[in-house]
MMTF fields as JSON, N, C-alpha, C and O atoms, coordinates in Angstrom:
{
  "mmtfVersion": "1.0.0",
  "mmtfProducer": "UNKNOWN",
  "numBonds": 315,
  "numAtoms": 316,
  "numGroups": 79,
  "numChains": 1,
  "numModels": 1,
  "chainsPerModel": [1],
  "groupsPerChain": [79],
  "chainIdList": ["A"],
  "bondAtomList": [4, 2, 8, 6, 12, 10, 16, 14, 20, 18, 24, 22, 28, 26, 32, 30, 36, 34, 40, 38, 44, 42, 48, 46, 52, 50, 56, 54, 60, 58, 64, 62, 68, 66, 72, 70, 76, 74, 80, 78, 84, 82, 88, 86, 92, 90, 96, 94, 100, 98, 104, 102, 108, 106, 112, 110, 116, 114, 120, 118, 124, 122, 128, 126, 132, 130, 136, 134, 140, 138, 144, 142, 148, 146, 152, 150, 156, 154, 160, 158, 164, 162, 168, 166, 172, 170, 176, 174, 180, 178, 184, 182, 188, 186, 192, 190, 196, 194, 200, 198, 204, 202, 208, 206, 212, 210, 216, 214, 220, 218, 224, 222, 228, 226, 232, 230, 236, 234, 240, 238, 244, 242, 248, 246, 252, 250, 256, 254, 260, 258, 264, 262, 268, 266, 272, 270, 276, 274, 280, 278, 284, 282, 288, 286, 292, 290, 296, 294, 300, 298, 304, 302, 308, 306, 312, 310],
  "bondOrderList": [1, 1, 1, 1, 1, 1, 1, 1, 1, 1, 1, 1, 1, 1, 1, 1, 1, 1, 1, 1, 1, 1, 1, 1, 1, 1, 1, 1, 1, 1, 1, 1, 1, 1, 1, 1, 1, 1, 1, 1, 1, 1, 1, 1, 1, 1, 1, 1, 1, 1, 1, 1, 1, 1, 1, 1, 1, 1, 1, 1, 1, 1, 1, 1, 1, 1, 1, 1, 1, 1, 1, 1, 1, 1, 1, 1, 1, 1],
  "groupList": [{"groupName": "MET", "atomNameList": ["N", "CA", "C", "O"], "elementList": ["N", "C", "C", "O"], "formalChargeList": [0, 0, 0, 0], "bondAtomList": [1, 0, 2, 1, 3, 2], "bondOrderList": [1, 1, 2], "singleLetterCode": "M", "chemCompType": "L-PEPTIDE LINKING"}, {"groupName": "ARG", "atomNameList": ["N", "CA", "C", "O"], "elementList": ["N", "C", "C", "O"], "formalChargeList": [0, 0, 0, 0], "bondAtomList": [1, 0, 2, 1, 3, 2], "bondOrderList": [1, 1, 2], "singleLetterCode": "R", "chemCompType": "L-PEPTIDE LINKING"}, {"groupName": "ILE", "atomNameList": ["N", "CA", "C", "O"], "elementList": ["N", "C", "C", "O"], "formalChargeList": [0, 0, 0, 0], "bondAtomList": [1, 0, 2, 1, 3, 2], "bondOrderList": [1, 1, 2], "singleLetterCode": "I", "chemCompType": "L-PEPTIDE LINKING"}, {"groupName": "THR", "atomNameList": ["N", "CA", "C", "O"], "elementList": ["N", "C", "C", "O"], "formalChargeList": [0, 0, 0, 0], "bondAtomList": [1, 0, 2, 1, 3, 2], "bondOrderList": [1, 1, 2], "singleLetterCode": "T", "chemCompType": "L-PEPTIDE LINKING"}, {"groupName": "GLY", "atomNameList": ["N", "CA", "C", "O"], "elementList": ["N", "C", "C", "O"], "formalChargeList": [0, 0, 0, 0], "bondAtomList": [1, 0, 2, 1, 3, 2], "bondOrderList": [1, 1, 2], "singleLetterCode": "G", "chemCompType": "PEPTIDE LINKING"}, {"groupName": "TYR", "atomNameList": ["N", "CA", "C", "O"], "elementList": ["N", "C", "C", "O"], "formalChargeList": [0, 0, 0, 0], "bondAtomList": [1, 0, 2, 1, 3, 2], "bondOrderList": [1, 1, 2], "singleLetterCode": "Y", "chemCompType": "L-PEPTIDE LINKING"}, {"groupName": "LYS", "atomNameList": ["N", "CA", "C", "O"], "elementList": ["N", "C", "C", "O"], "formalChargeList": [0, 0, 0, 0], "bondAtomList": [1, 0, 2, 1, 3, 2], "bondOrderList": [1, 1, 2], "singleLetterCode": "K", "chemCompType": "L-PEPTIDE LINKING"}, {"groupName": "ASP", "atomNameList": ["N", "CA", "C", "O"], "elementList": ["N", "C", "C", "O"], "formalChargeList": [0, 0, 0, 0], "bondAtomList": [1, 0, 2, 1, 3, 2], "bondOrderList": [1, 1, 2], "singleLetterCode": "D", "chemCompType": "L-PEPTIDE LINKING"}, {"groupName": "GLU", "atomNameList": ["N", "CA", "C", "O"], "elementList": ["N", "C", "C", "O"], "formalChargeList": [0, 0, 0, 0], "bondAtomList": [1, 0, 2, 1, 3, 2], "bondOrderList": [1, 1, 2], "singleLetterCode": "E", "chemCompType": "L-PEPTIDE LINKING"}, {"groupName": "VAL", "atomNameList": ["N", "CA", "C", "O"], "elementList": ["N", "C", "C", "O"], "formalChargeList": [0, 0, 0, 0], "bondAtomList": [1, 0, 2, 1, 3, 2], "bondOrderList": [1, 1, 2], "singleLetterCode": "V", "chemCompType": "L-PEPTIDE LINKING"}, {"groupName": "LEU", "atomNameList": ["N", "CA", "C", "O"], "elementList": ["N", "C", "C", "O"], "formalChargeList": [0, 0, 0, 0], "bondAtomList": [1, 0, 2, 1, 3, 2], "bondOrderList": [1, 1, 2], "singleLetterCode": "L", "chemCompType": "L-PEPTIDE LINKING"}, {"groupName": "SER", "atomNameList": ["N", "CA", "C", "O"], "elementList": ["N", "C", "C", "O"], "formalChargeList": [0, 0, 0, 0], "bondAtomList": [1, 0, 2, 1, 3, 2], "bondOrderList": [1, 1, 2], "singleLetterCode": "S", "chemCompType": "L-PEPTIDE LINKING"}, {"groupName": "ALA", "atomNameList": ["N", "CA", "C", "O"], "elementList": ["N", "C", "C", "O"], "formalChargeList": [0, 0, 0, 0], "bondAtomList": [1, 0, 2, 1, 3, 2], "bondOrderList": [1, 1, 2], "singleLetterCode": "A", "chemCompType": "L-PEPTIDE LINKING"}, {"groupName": "PHE", "atomNameList": ["N", "CA", "C", "O"], "elementList": ["N", "C", "C", "O"], "formalChargeList": [0, 0, 0, 0], "bondAtomList": [1, 0, 2, 1, 3, 2], "bondOrderList": [1, 1, 2], "singleLetterCode": "F", "chemCompType": "L-PEPTIDE LINKING"}, {"groupName": "ASN", "atomNameList": ["N", "CA", "C", "O"], "elementList": ["N", "C", "C", "O"], "formalChargeList": [0, 0, 0, 0], "bondAtomList": [1, 0, 2, 1, 3, 2], "bondOrderList": [1, 1, 2], "singleLetterCode": "N", "chemCompType": "L-PEPTIDE LINKING"}, {"groupName": "HIS", "atomNameList": ["N", "CA", "C", "O"], "elementList": ["N", "C", "C", "O"], "formalChargeList": [0, 0, 0, 0], "bondAtomList": [1, 0, 2, 1, 3, 2], "bondOrderList": [1, 1, 2], "singleLetterCode": "H", "chemCompType": "L-PEPTIDE LINKING"}, {"groupName": "TRP", "atomNameList": ["N", "CA", "C", "O"], "elementList": ["N", "C", "C", "O"], "formalChargeList": [0, 0, 0, 0], "bondAtomList": [1, 0, 2, 1, 3, 2], "bondOrderList": [1, 1, 2], "singleLetterCode": "W", "chemCompType": "L-PEPTIDE LINKING"}, {"groupName": "PRO", "atomNameList": ["N", "CA", "C", "O"], "elementList": ["N", "C", "C", "O"], "formalChargeList": [0, 0, 0, 0], "bondAtomList": [1, 0, 2, 1, 3, 2], "bondOrderList": [1, 1, 2], "singleLetterCode": "P", "chemCompType": "L-PEPTIDE LINKING"}, {"groupName": "GLN", "atomNameList": ["N", "CA", "C", "O"], "elementList": ["N", "C", "C", "O"], "formalChargeList": [0, 0, 0, 0], "bondAtomList": [1, 0, 2, 1, 3, 2], "bondOrderList": [1, 1, 2], "singleLetterCode": "Q", "chemCompType": "L-PEPTIDE LINKING"}],
  "groupTypeList": [0, 1, 2, 3, 4, 5, 6, 1, 6, 7, 3, 8, 9, 8, 4, 10, 2, 8, 0, 8, 11, 2, 12, 2, 9, 12, 7, 12, 6, 6, 10, 6, 12, 2, 12, 11, 13, 10, 14, 11, 12, 12, 8, 8, 0, 8, 6, 0, 4, 11, 7, 13, 7, 15, 12, 15, 10, 0, 7, 6, 16, 11, 8, 16, 7, 12, 11, 13, 17, 7, 9, 18, 9, 9, 11, 3, 6, 5, 2],
  "groupIdList": [1, 2, 3, 4, 5, 6, 7, 8, 9, 10, 11, 12, 13, 14, 15, 16, 17, 18, 19, 20, 21, 22, 23, 24, 25, 26, 27, 28, 29, 30, 31, 32, 33, 34, 35, 36, 37, 38, 39, 40, 41, 42, 43, 44, 45, 46, 47, 48, 49, 50, 51, 52, 53, 54, 55, 56, 57, 58, 59, 60, 61, 62, 63, 64, 65, 66, 67, 68, 69, 70, 71, 72, 73, 74, 75, 76, 77, 78, 79],
  "secStructList": [7, 7, 3, 3, 3, 7, 7, 1, 1, 7, 7, 1, 7, 7, 1, 7, 3, 3, 3, 1, 7, 7, 7, 7, 7, 7, 7, 2, 2, 2, 2, 2, 2, 2, 2, 2, 2, 2, 2, 2, 2, 2, 2, 2, 2, 2, 2, 2, 4, 4, 4, 7, 7, 3, 3, 3, 2, 2, 2, 2, 7, 6, 6, 7, 7, 6, 6, 1, 7, 7, 7, 3, 3, 3, 7, 4, 4, 4, 7],
  "xCoordList": [-12.693, -12.017, -10.752, -10.029, -10.503, -9.267, -8.69, -9.43, -7.4, -6.72, -5.952, -5.144, -6.21, -5.531, -4.843, -5.076, -4.006, -3.338, -2.652, -2.614, -2.119, -1.323, 0.092, 0.282, 1.066, 2.432, 2.611, 2.038, 3.388, 3.616, 4.43, 4.145, 5.429, 6.309, 5.887, 5.241, 6.257, 5.93, 6.493, 7.633, 5.677, 6.097, 5.475, 4.733, 5.775, 5.157, 3.718, 2.953, 3.334, 1.997, 1.051, 1.337, -0.071, -1.082, -2.274, -2.645, -2.864, -4.076, -3.837, -2.716, -4.932, -4.879, -4.187, -4.332, -3.434, -2.834, -3.294, -3.426, -3.534, -3.958, -2.744, -1.702, -2.896, -1.812, -2.003, -3.124, -0.908, -0.955, -1.011, -1.663, -0.329, -0.362, -0.056, 0.457, -0.368, -0.048, 0.562, 0.357, 1.298, 1.843, 1.536, 1.797, 0.995, 0.686, 1.661, 1.699, 2.44, 3.398, 2.808, 2.768, 2.353, 1.695, 1.677, 1.822, 1.497, 1.354, -0.097, -0.958, -0.347, -1.665, -2.762, -3.864, -2.482, -3.487, -3.928, -5.119, -2.98, -3.307, -4.043, -4.983, -3.622, -4.321, -5.769, -6.666, -5.995, -7.371, -8.191, -9.38, -7.58, -8.283, -8.665, -9.771, -7.752, -8.042, -9.15, -10.06, -9.076, -10.106, -11.475, -12.482, -11.504, -12.758, -13.317, -14.518, -12.436, -12.857, -13.431, -14.475, -12.77, -13.245, -14.619, -15.495, -14.804, -16.117, -17.186, -18.296, -16.851, -17.793, -18.141, -19.305, -17.147, -17.387, -18.261, -19.121, -18.057, -18.878, -20.333, -21.248, -20.548, -21.91, -22.557, -23.728, -21.787, -22.3, -22.651, -23.668, -21.8, -22.03, -23.317, -24.102, -23.532, -24.765, -25.997, -26.999, -25.932, -27.071, -27.373, -28.539, -26.343, -26.522, -26.722, -27.217, -26.339, -26.486, -25.749, -24.588, -26.42, -25.767, -25.458, -24.744, -25.983, -25.677, -24.324, -23.824, -23.731, -22.412, -21.388, -21.364, -20.545, -19.51, -18.14, -17.493, -17.688, -16.397, -16.305, -17.103, -15.326, -15.068, -13.561, -12.824, -13.11, -11.691, -11.419, -12.142, -10.379, -9.937, -9.608, -9.942, -8.961, -8.542, -9.73, -9.568, -10.914, -12.105, -12.781, -13.571, -12.477, -13.188, -12.365, -12.935, -11.047, -10.172, -9.626, -8.863, -10.016, -9.615, -8.107, -7.579, -7.409, -5.959, -5.16, -3.944, -5.842, -5.143, -4.179, -4.497, -3.017, -1.956, -1.635, -1.666, -1.33, -1.057, 0.122, 0.252, 0.969, 2.088, 1.647, 2.407, 0.428, -0.086, -0.649, -1.172, -0.546, -1.251, -2.748, -3.147, -3.559, -5.007, -5.426, -4.808, -6.468, -7.072, -8.469, -9.223, -8.806, -10.121, -10.858, -10.264, -12.156, -13.035, -13.852, -14.527, -13.797, -14.384, -15.414, -15.21, -16.519, -17.578, -17.061, -16.165, -17.623, -17.231, -17.672, -17.231, -18.523, -18.951, -17.805, -17.939, -16.679, -15.528, -14.587, -13.588, -14.905, -14.037, -14.72, -14.167],
  "yCoordList": [-62.132, -60.851, -61.045, -62.029, -60.084, -60.068, -58.667, -57.687, -58.572, -57.281, -57.288, -58.182, -56.29, -56.188, -54.844, -53.962, -54.681, -53.407, -53.307, -54.265, -52.15, -51.885, -51.558, -50.962, -51.936, -51.525, -50.09, -49.688, -49.313, -47.921, -47.78, -46.906, -48.621, -48.535, -49.559, -50.559, -49.301, -50.226, -51.608, -51.763, -52.596, -53.987, -54.794, -54.254, -56.07, -56.938, -57.256, -57.708, -57.034, -57.344, -56.204, -55.042, -56.534, -55.544, -55.673, -56.784, -54.563, -54.586, -54.913, -54.855, -55.259, -55.57, -56.902, -57.842, -56.967, -58.218, -58.481, -57.552, -59.734, -60.078, -60.082, -60.65, -59.436, -59.314, -60.356, -60.617, -60.937, -61.852, -61.072, -61.488, -59.946, -59.074, -57.661, -57.45, -56.707, -55.315, -54.695, -55.178, -53.642, -52.869, -51.41, -50.935, -50.71, -49.293, -48.516, -48.679, -47.676, -46.838, -45.436, -44.746, -45.023, -43.722, -43.309, -44.137, -42.011, -41.545, -41.755, -42.127, -41.515, -41.77, -40.962, -41.472, -39.725, -38.875, -39.486, -39.514, -39.964, -40.572, -41.9, -42.197, -42.69, -43.95, -43.703, -44.448, -42.662, -42.323, -41.881, -42.191, -41.166, -40.749, -41.975, -42.045, -42.933, -44.166, -44.949, -45.455, -45.048, -45.766, -45.106, -45.792, -43.802, -43.071, -43.332, -43.543, -43.316, -43.601, -45.014, -45.207, -45.996, -47.375, -47.513, -48.2, -46.862, -46.898, -46.249, -46.768, -45.115, -44.415, -45.265, -45.334, -45.906, -46.765, -47.953, -48.359, -48.511, -49.64, -49.207, -49.948, -48.018, -47.5, -47.268, -47.593, -46.702, -46.476, -47.815, -47.93, -48.817, -50.149, -50.752, -51.341, -50.604, -51.129, -50.43, -51.082, -49.118, -48.355, -48.7, -48.824, -48.855, -49.054, -50.512, -50.798, -51.422, -52.841, -53.205, -52.837, -53.925, -54.389, -53.258, -53.472, -52.064, -50.911, -50.281, -49.454, -50.669, -50.126, -50.616, -51.797, -49.713, -50.06, -49.972, -50.994, -48.748, -48.562, -47.144, -46.268, -46.948, -45.635, -45.449, -46.403, -44.211, -43.863, -42.945, -41.974, -43.259, -42.375, -40.993, -39.982, -40.94, -39.665, -38.735, -37.515, -39.301, -38.489, -38.016, -37.072, -38.66, -38.391, -37.633, -37.039, -37.636, -37.061, -35.723, -35.667, -34.657, -33.304, -33.078, -32.215, -33.825, -33.656, -34.66, -34.767, -35.394, -36.361, -35.619, -34.542, -36.183, -35.582, -36.53, -37.749, -35.976, -36.798, -37.757, -38.723, -37.514, -38.431, -39.65, -40.611, -39.625, -40.755, -41.823, -41.497, -43.094, -44.121, -44.008, -43.695, -44.259, -44.231, -45.534, -46.575, -45.478, -46.662, -46.76, -45.787, -47.93, -48.133, -49.245, -50.241, -49.056, -50.118, -50.507, -49.662, -51.769, -52.237, -53.312, -54.167, -53.271, -54.258, -55.663, -55.849, -56.634, -58.023, -58.509, -59.57, -57.764, -58.19, -58.186, -58.742, -57.563, -57.537, -58.714, -58.849, -59.556, -60.712, -61.977, -63.065],
  "zCoordList": [-15.727, -15.842, -16.657, -16.498, -17.531, -18.305, -18.247, -18.17, -18.283, -18.357, -19.67, -19.926, -20.491, -21.777, -21.874, -21.047, -22.869, -23.04, -24.381, -25.152, -24.644, -25.833, -25.38, -24.32, -26.158, -25.869, -26.321, -27.334, -25.597, -25.936, -27.218, -28.036, -27.399, -28.567, -29.614, -29.299, -30.848, -31.939, -31.666, -31.228, -31.931, -31.786, -32.916, -33.736, -32.957, -33.947, -33.574, -34.426, -32.339, -31.862, -32.228, -31.942, -32.859, -33.222, -32.27, -31.89, -31.889, -31.083, -29.621, -29.116, -28.961, -27.535, -27.3, -28.081, -26.213, -25.783, -24.348, -23.551, -24.031, -22.672, -21.761, -22.09, -20.604, -19.645, -18.542, -18.108, -18.102, -16.961, -15.663, -14.706, -15.634, -14.466, -14.923, -16.022, -14.084, -14.373, -13.121, -12.008, -13.322, -12.211, -12.51, -13.615, -11.553, -11.716, -10.847, -9.627, -11.491, -10.771, -10.738, -11.757, -9.567, -9.436, -7.977, -7.078, -7.755, -6.38, -5.927, -6.724, -4.656, -4.071, -4.765, -4.965, -5.129, -5.783, -7.12, -7.43, -7.894, -9.188, -9.0, -9.737, -8.027, -7.756, -7.345, -7.74, -6.554, -6.158, -7.363, -7.445, -8.295, -9.514, -10.346, -10.882, -10.451, -11.188, -10.495, -11.151, -9.181, -8.417, -8.595, -8.763, -8.557, -8.759, -10.156, -10.32, -11.165, -12.535, -12.637, -13.259, -12.04, -12.106, -11.448, -11.973, -10.305, -9.642, -10.505, -10.624, -11.105, -11.975, -13.198, -13.593, -13.791, -14.952, -14.573, -15.355, -13.4, -12.937, -12.767, -13.127, -12.223, -12.067, -13.43, -13.63, -14.372, -15.724, -16.387, -17.072, -16.176, -16.735, -16.181, -16.924, -14.875, -14.259, -14.822, -15.115, -14.975, -15.495, -16.947, -17.322, -17.764, -19.202, -19.605, -20.695, -18.728, -19.045, -20.319, -20.497, -21.206, -22.435, -23.416, -24.396, -23.168, -24.022, -23.694, -24.455, -22.562, -22.21, -23.216, -23.56, -23.686, -24.653, -24.003, -23.776, -23.7, -23.044, -22.471, -22.804, -21.613, -21.011, -20.906, -20.66, -21.096, -21.037, -19.847, -19.623, -19.093, -18.02, -18.583, -17.966, -19.741, -20.321, -20.596, -20.614, -20.808, -21.062, -19.777, -19.801, -18.674, -17.414, -16.385, -15.47, -16.504, -15.482, -15.964, -16.928, -15.297, -15.721, -15.631, -16.332, -14.797, -14.655, -15.486, -15.33, -16.368, -17.208, -18.115, -18.62, -18.319, -19.122, -20.281, -20.115, -21.434, -22.617, -22.422, -23.175, -21.442, -21.188, -20.371, -20.246, -19.813, -19.026, -19.961, -21.027, -19.571, -20.338, -20.048, -18.926, -21.048, -20.834, -20.167, -20.388, -19.356, -18.757, -19.357, -19.355, -19.866, -20.46, -19.73, -19.316, -19.581, -19.117, -20.34, -20.929, -20.725, -21.974, -21.694, -20.832, -22.42, -22.286, -22.569, -23.392, -21.891, -22.121, -23.504, -23.945, -24.189, -25.519, -26.531, -27.621, -26.175, -27.056, -26.851, -27.558, -25.893, -25.593, -26.038, -25.881]
}
């Protein structure tokens, strides 16, 4: 398992960077939405097998707001 991300502000680093740890600052409702998305993405990954590419929280959560960071589940074929 790897956790990667993008920095919000411009930096010298381009693309995804591997994170040693992450911290999610959110209320319980938002954490439950993220948990639901992760479970749904895992089910989609199991169904699609090697055809699974990636999924975005922003595409699946009706209450997602443009000020929120997106959460992506990405196939291991990209690592």
